[in-house]
N, C-alpha and C positions, 0 to 999 in steps of 0.2 A: 504493500500500500504506500509506503513512504517514498518509493522511487517515482511515482507519478502523482503525488499529492500536489495540489495547487498551492503555490507560494504567492502571497500578496504583500504589497508594501503597506505597512501599518502606519498609523498616525496616533496623535495624542488621545484620541477616543479609545484606543486600545491599551492605554497605560495600565488601567486596573487589571486587565487580563494578563499583561506582562508580569505585574507584581504577584498575581495569583500563581502563575506558572513558576516563578522563582521560589515562592513559598512552598510549592509542591516538592521542590528539590532541596528544601532546607535553607534557601537563601533569605537574607533579610529583605524587607520591603523598602528598597532604596529609591524612594520616589524622586528626591532631588537629583540624584545621579541619572536616573532614567530620563528625566525631563531634559537634561543637557544632551544626552545621547539622541533623543528624538530631534533636538534642535540642530545638531551638527552632523548627525549620521543618517543612515538609511536603515530602518528597522523592518525586517522581513519576517513573516511568520506563516504557519499553517493553521487554519481554523479547525477546531473540534466541532463536528456537526451538532454535538450536544450543548455547545456553548463554550466559550473560552478558547484557549490555544493549545495545540498539540506541541508546537515547536516554535522557537524564535531565535534569531541571531541578528546582531547589529554589524553593519559595515560602515565605517566612517572614512570617506575619501579625503585624502590630502593631495590636493591638486589632481593631476592625472597619474601620479606615480606610486602612491602607497594607499592601501586599504587596511585600516585598523579593524580587525575582527574582534568582537566581544559578545558577552552575554549569551553564549551558546547554551540553549536550554531545550530539553525534550521532556515532556510529561512522563512521570514514572511509569504509568501503565502502558506507554507507547515506546518505551526504551528498546533499543536494539531491533528496530523494525525499519530502519533506513531513513527516518525522518530527519535526523541530524545531518547526514550526508546530503540529503535533498535540499534542505533550506540553506546549508552552507554553500553548496555548489551553485545554487541559484544566486545567492548574494555575491559570491565572487564574480560570477558572470555579469551581473547587472552593474556592479560598481566598475568593473573592467580595468582596474589598475594592474600594472605588471607585477607589482610586489604586494603581498599580503603579510601583515604583521599581527601576532597575537601572543598572549601569555596563556599557557596551558596548565591546568590542574592534571594530576595523575589520571582522573576519570576521562578527561577529554583527549589526552595525548595520543592514544591509539588511533582514534578517528583522524586526527590531524596528520599523523604519520602516514596513514593509509591514503590520504589525499595529496601527498607530496610535500607537506611541510617538513622542515628540518629544524633541529634544535641549534640555536646560535648563542644562547646565554641562559642565565638563571637569575631570579630575583628572590629576595627574602622579605617577608613582611613582619614588622615589629609593632607591637601595640602596648599601650600602658599610659599611666600618668607620669609624665616626665619629672625627674627629680634633679634639682641643682642646675636648672637651665637659667643662665643669666643673659639678658638681651645684649647682643654685641653692639647695637646702635649703628650698624653700617647702612641701614636701609631707611627709606621713607615710604609712606603710602603712595601708591601710584595714582596718577591723575589721567584724565582723558587725553592729555597732551603726550602721554608716554606710550600710548597704544601702538602707534606706528613703529616706534623703536623696538618695542617688545616683539611685534610681529616679525620684524627684520632679523632680530637676534635669534628668535626661535627657528626661523627658516634656515639660518646658517647652522645652528647646532643640531636640530632634529634631522635636517637633510631633506625635508619635503615641506611644501607650503601648508601651514595650518592657520591661515589668517582668521577664518571664521571662529575657530576654537579659541584662539588667543583673544579675539575681540569679545568673546562671551565670558571669559574668565573673571574680569573685575566684578561683574554682577553675580556670578556664580559663587565666588569665594567670599568668606567672611573677612579675610585679609588678602590684599594683593599689594606687594611691595616691590620697589626697585632699588638698585644700588647704582650710583652715578660715579663716573670718573671720566670727565670730558664726554658725557653722554651716558646712556643706559648701558651698563655692562653686565647686569644681572637682574633677574626678576624671580619672584616666588609668590606662591599662594597657599592658603589654608582654607579648606572648604568643609562644611558640615555634612556628616553622613550618619543620620539617626542619632546615636549616642556617643559619637566620637568625631574628632576633627582630623581630616587627612592633610598631611603636610606635603603639598605638591601642587604644581610643579616647582622645582627649584633648578634654575639654570644659571650658571656662573662661570667666570673665566678660569677658575681654579678651585680646588677642593676647599682651601682655607676660606675663600670668600663665600663659597656655597654653605659651609658649616656655620659661618657667622650669620648668614641670612636665615638658615634653618633655625638657629637659636633665637633670632628676632621673632620668627613666626611661632615657635614652640612656646616661648615665654608668655605670649599673649593669648595662647589657645586655652580654652577652658576644659578642664577634666582630661578625659582619655584622648590620646592622639594615636594616629597610625602613620607609619612611614614605610613605603615600598622602596626597596633598595636593590639596584643592579649589583651583582657580585663584582663587577668591574670598579665598584666604589667601596673598597674595604674600609676606608676611613669613615665613611658614612655609617656603615654597619657598626663600627666601633663606637661612634658617637651615640647611636641608638642604645646600645648595650650599656654604655657608661652612664646614661641618664635613666636607667631603670626600665627601659622598654623590653618586653619579652618577645622572643622569636615565636611566631605563630605558625607559619607555613611557608613553603617555597613553591614557585611556579617556574616553568620553562618558558623562555622567550623563543618563539618559533617564527620562521620566515618561509614563505612560498614565493619562488621567483628570484630575480636578481637582488643582490645586496643593494642598499642605498646608503648615502654618505652621512650616517648618523655619527655624531661626535660624543662618544660615551664619557670622555674625560670632562666635558662641560655640562652634561646632563646629570645633576646631582640626585634628583628624585623625579619620577614621572608625574604627569597630571593625575593619572590613575592607571591601574593595570589595563583597563579597558581601552585606553587611548594612547598610551605610550608617553 
């Protein structure tokens, strides 16, 4: 059934069904996050004739070069019937970018490998109430005048154009800050996700500046924070552990298609695992 199921483009009227499908697989009801994904991405799904959704996946196009795949979900009772491969394949085809990027849990990894994705890296997620964080004072709140510079910097570091996402971040985040040195050289955000604050993105010219900006963000964040860290940033993982954050889980970074010029040395933390 999954191989010929009709896949349709979803919209915000389907938000509740997406949250329900996530809850069926034990995911939290991350409405704020989903609303951003609907804004900047393409959400595709398969309807359940009885109501709700059987499967969903998000493809977020960055220019014509990269497609960030996320939120891959299949209802428990329909697992292993081809719906995941069907909705993912259709999303890859409709977005049409030569490179697809995702972070994979152990549950999803076999499907992605079967469709040609390869593992190119790994991330660790740390969560907790930070201890002993002192603001470094290197940053200031961003203004509308900073957005163009942020877009340009992200384009250089991420390696694909994400102008729509970057323009959305100041309104999405509780904090959005920049560091200046003859222009904007770093930016960072902190956004609310149910009962915690995610510290990301943080993009900086070097790790020291990135950690200082991360400290500015963490010091002002209420309660529990979450940090997703690429293993190519061991000093950021050490920062998380030194401030009392606990390691929760790891995910694989996977690519389909050609590499793209992502600068891991300047990407301190991602926006979120769903978006890179």
